[in-house]
MIGU-104044 format. One record per residue (C-alpha): residue in three letters; x negated, y, z. Coordinates in steps of 0.2 Angstrom, whole numbers, plus 5000, padded with zeros to 4 digits. Layout:
BEGIN
aa,c1,c2,c3
ALA,X,Y,Z $
...
% end
This chain:
BEGIN
aa,c1,c2,c3
MET,4671,5525,5471 $
LYS,4682,5534,5484 $
SER,4699,5531,5491 $
GLY,4711,5540,5502 $
GLN,4719,5557,5504 $
LEU,4708,5567,5493 $
GLY,4720,5579,5485 $
GLY,4735,5582,5496 $
GLY,4743,5565,5493 $
THR,4740,5549,5503 $
VAL,4732,5535,5492 $
ALA,4728,5523,5506 $
ALA,4717,5531,5519 $
MET,4705,5517,5521 $
TRP,4688,5526,5522 $
GLU,4690,5529,5541 $
ASP,4689,5510,5543 $
ALA,4671,5505,5548 $
GLU,4671,5490,5537 $
VAL,4676,5499,5521 $
SER,4664,5513,5524 $
LEU,4650,5501,5528 $
TRP,4654,5492,5512 $
TRP,4652,5507,5501 $
GLN,4636,5513,5510 $
ARG,4628,5495,5509 $
GLU,4633,5492,5491 $
PHE,4631,5508,5482 $
THR,4618,5519,5491 $
ASP,4599,5520,5495 $
GLY,4595,5511,5479 $
ALA,4607,5496,5481 $
ASP,4616,5499,5465 $
THR,4608,5498,5448 $
GLU,4621,5509,5439 $
TYR,4619,5523,5452 $
ASN,4600,5522,5451 $
ASP,4597,5520,5433 $
GLN,4611,5530,5425 $
ILE,4623,5540,5437 $
LEU,4610,5549,5447 $
PRO,4598,5553,5433 $
LEU,4613,5559,5422 $
ILE,4618,5571,5436 $
ALA,4601,5577,5439 $
ASP,4599,5581,5421 $
GLY,4616,5589,5419 $
LEU,4614,5601,5434 $
ALA,4596,5605,5432 $
GLY,4594,5624,5435 $
TYR,4610,5627,5444 $
ASN,4607,5635,5461 $
ARG,4623,5634,5473 $
VAL,4632,5617,5470 $
LEU,4648,5609,5477 $
ASP,4649,5590,5478 $
ILE,4667,5585,5479 $
GLY,4670,5568,5488 $
THR,4652,5568,5493 $
GLY,4654,5552,5503 $
GLU,4638,5548,5513 $
GLY,4629,5561,5502 $
GLN,4618,5553,5490 $
VAL,4622,5564,5476 $
ALA,4621,5580,5487 $
ARG,4604,5574,5494 $
MET,4597,5571,5477 $
LEU,4602,5588,5470 $
GLN,4595,5597,5486 $
ALA,4579,5588,5484 $
ASN,4579,5595,5466 $
GLY,4580,5613,5472 $
ALA,4598,5617,5473 $
SER,4608,5623,5488 $
VAL,4621,5610,5490 $
VAL,4638,5609,5500 $
GLY,4645,5591,5501 $
ASN,4663,5589,5507 $
ASP,4674,5574,5509 $
PRO,4690,5571,5519 $
PHE,4684,5557,5530 $
VAL,4675,5558,5546 $
ALA,4667,5541,5544 $
GLN,4658,5547,5528 $
VAL,4654,5565,5533 $
GLY,4647,5559,5549 $
GLU,4636,5547,5540 $
ALA,4631,5560,5527 $
LYS,4626,5572,5542 $
ARG,4616,5557,5550 $
ARG,4606,5554,5534 $
GLY,4603,5573,5532 $
GLY,4592,5578,5517 $
GLY,4596,5597,5518 $
PRO,4614,5599,5511 $
GLN,4628,5606,5522 $
TYR,4642,5594,5524 $
LEU,4660,5597,5530 $
LEU,4677,5589,5530 $
ALA,4689,5595,5516 $
GLU,4701,5589,5504 $
ALA,4698,5591,5485 $
GLY,4715,5601,5483 $
ALA,4711,5613,5497 $
GLN,4693,5619,5496 $
PRO,4688,5631,5511 $
PHE,4678,5643,5500 $
ALA,4680,5660,5493 $
ASP,4684,5662,5474 $
GLU,4668,5660,5463 $
SER,4657,5653,5477 $
PHE,4647,5641,5467 $
ASP,4637,5640,5451 $
ALA,4641,5622,5448 $
VAL,4653,5608,5454 $
VAL,4651,5589,5453 $
ALA,4663,5576,5456 $
CYS,4656,5558,5454 $
LEU,4669,5544,5453 $
VAL,4681,5553,5464 $
PHE,4696,5559,5454 $
GLU,4702,5542,5450 $
HIS,4707,5541,5468 $
ILE,4715,5558,5470 $
THR,4734,5559,5470 $
SER,4736,5578,5468 $
VAL,4725,5579,5453 $
ASP,4731,5596,5447 $
ASP,4728,5604,5464 $
ALA,4711,5597,5464 $
ILE,4706,5603,5446 $
ALA,4714,5621,5450 $
GLU,4702,5622,5466 $
VAL,4687,5617,5455 $
ALA,4691,5632,5444 $
ARG,4694,5644,5458 $
VAL,4678,5641,5467 $
LEU,4667,5640,5451 $
ARG,4660,5657,5445 $
PRO,4663,5662,5427 $
GLY,4651,5653,5416 $
GLY,4648,5640,5429 $
LYS,4648,5621,5426 $
PHE,4659,5607,5431 $
LEU,4651,5590,5429 $
PHE,4665,5577,5430 $
LEU,4661,5559,5431 $
LEU,4674,5545,5430 $
ASN,4676,5527,5429 $
HIS,4679,5526,5410 $
PRO,4698,5526,5407 $
LEU,4696,5511,5396 $
LEU,4688,5502,5410 $
GLN,4701,5507,5423 $
THR,4717,5503,5412 $
PRO,4727,5490,5421 $
ASP,4726,5473,5415 $
SER,4711,5477,5405 $
GLY,4696,5465,5405 $
TRP,4685,5453,5396 $
ILE,4693,5439,5387 $
ASP,4685,5422,5383 $
ASP,4696,5415,5369 $
HIS,4692,5397,5367 $
MET,4708,5394,5356 $
VAL,4697,5399,5341 $
ASP,4682,5391,5334 $
PRO,4669,5398,5337 $
PRO,4676,5405,5354 $
GLU,4678,5424,5354 $
HIS,4673,5436,5368 $
TYR,4682,5453,5368 $
TRP,4688,5467,5379 $
ARG,4707,5467,5381 $
LEU,4715,5485,5383 $
GLY,4730,5486,5394 $
PRO,4743,5500,5393 $
TYR,4731,5515,5391 $
LEU,4745,5528,5390 $
VAL,4754,5524,5406 $
GLU,4748,5533,5422 $
CYS,4749,5521,5436 $
HIS,4741,5516,5453 $
THR,4733,5499,5456 $
THR,4725,5491,5471 $
GLU,4709,5480,5468 $
GLU,4700,5469,5480 $
VAL,4683,5476,5477 $
HIS,4675,5465,5490 $
LYS,4681,5451,5501 $
ASP,4695,5460,5512 $
VAL,4690,5477,5505 $
PHE,4705,5484,5495 $
ILE,4704,5501,5486 $
GLU,4718,5510,5476 $
PHE,4714,5517,5459 $
ILE,4724,5529,5448 $
HIS,4723,5526,5430 $
ARG,4726,5542,5419 $
PRO,4723,5543,5400 $
LEU,4709,5555,5395 $
SER,4721,5568,5388 $
ARG,4729,5570,5406 $
TYR,4712,5576,5413 $
LEU,4707,5587,5398 $
ASN,4723,5596,5396 $
ALA,4724,5600,5415 $
LEU,4706,5606,5414 $
ALA,4709,5617,5399 $
ARG,4724,5625,5408 $
ASN,4712,5630,5421 $
GLY,4699,5637,5410 $
LEU,4687,5623,5411 $
LEU,4682,5619,5393 $
LEU,4673,5604,5387 $
GLU,4656,5606,5380 $
GLN,4649,5589,5379 $
MET,4656,5571,5383 $
ASP,4645,5556,5387 $
GLU,4650,5538,5386 $
PRO,4633,5530,5390 $
PRO,4632,5511,5388 $
PRO,4629,5501,5404 $
PRO,4611,5501,5409 $
GLU,4601,5486,5405 $
SER,4598,5483,5423 $
PHE,4617,5481,5426 $
LEU,4620,5470,5411 $
ALA,4606,5459,5417 $
LYS,4615,5456,5434 $
GLY,4631,5449,5426 $
PRO,4636,5435,5414 $
THR,4630,5438,5397 $
ARG,4644,5443,5385 $
PRO,4641,5448,5367 $
GLY,4645,5466,5365 $
GLY,4645,5470,5383 $
GLY,4633,5484,5380 $
ALA,4646,5492,5369 $
ILE,4660,5494,5382 $
PRO,4657,5510,5392 $
ARG,4660,5510,5411 $
LEU,4656,5528,5414 $
LEU,4663,5544,5406 $
ALA,4654,5561,5410 $
LEU,4662,5577,5405 $
HIS,4652,5593,5404 $
LEU,4663,5608,5406 $
HIS,4661,5627,5409 $
LYS,4672,5639,5416 $
HIS,4679,5651,5403 $
% end
């Protein structure tokens, strides 16, 4: 999950803070996170198989870019933060890494066969600029693989409810104000605060369509068993999606 100035507007530029960057790199890369290992990275590898020149927007320290490069693609990863791009370059793996914002890509029109954005756009303020840039740098017929924290998960005030006022107790997912676009700040780790932007799915799909990026497939995979095994057991936990993956092609 990324935060900061990723699209022309400031969302709380924390990723230059060593503690925040190290938290991300420690908790979510190099095999540390079961969702990345068992679900997100395999989904991206399968979704972009056969594409040659790929842009990874919001690359962070580069784990998605490195994987795609190892699978045979020629990859450019960009991110607006020195702390992340510097670590990506240190880890290497073959991709080209550079500093850039999502809403101002330093590439010519139709430069890429595919673009991927993994858990990035829910931290981008200027979402319309960023989507327009994806469409601009993507060749006709090219693919945009767009992964988000599922809007149901990200809706403010949503979460598991253990209702002991009924007999037997009920466990269910409470949904907050889904249609209201808003910013929230979460303490994702002790003293690590990240800002998220909740948007309903229609907000993304309509902006994508206006830019000629048309949906071909939508995936809402259940959380992997390895993730569910780590947390408290909740009836129905495997039926609440945490990830949304949109497979789009440029018209």
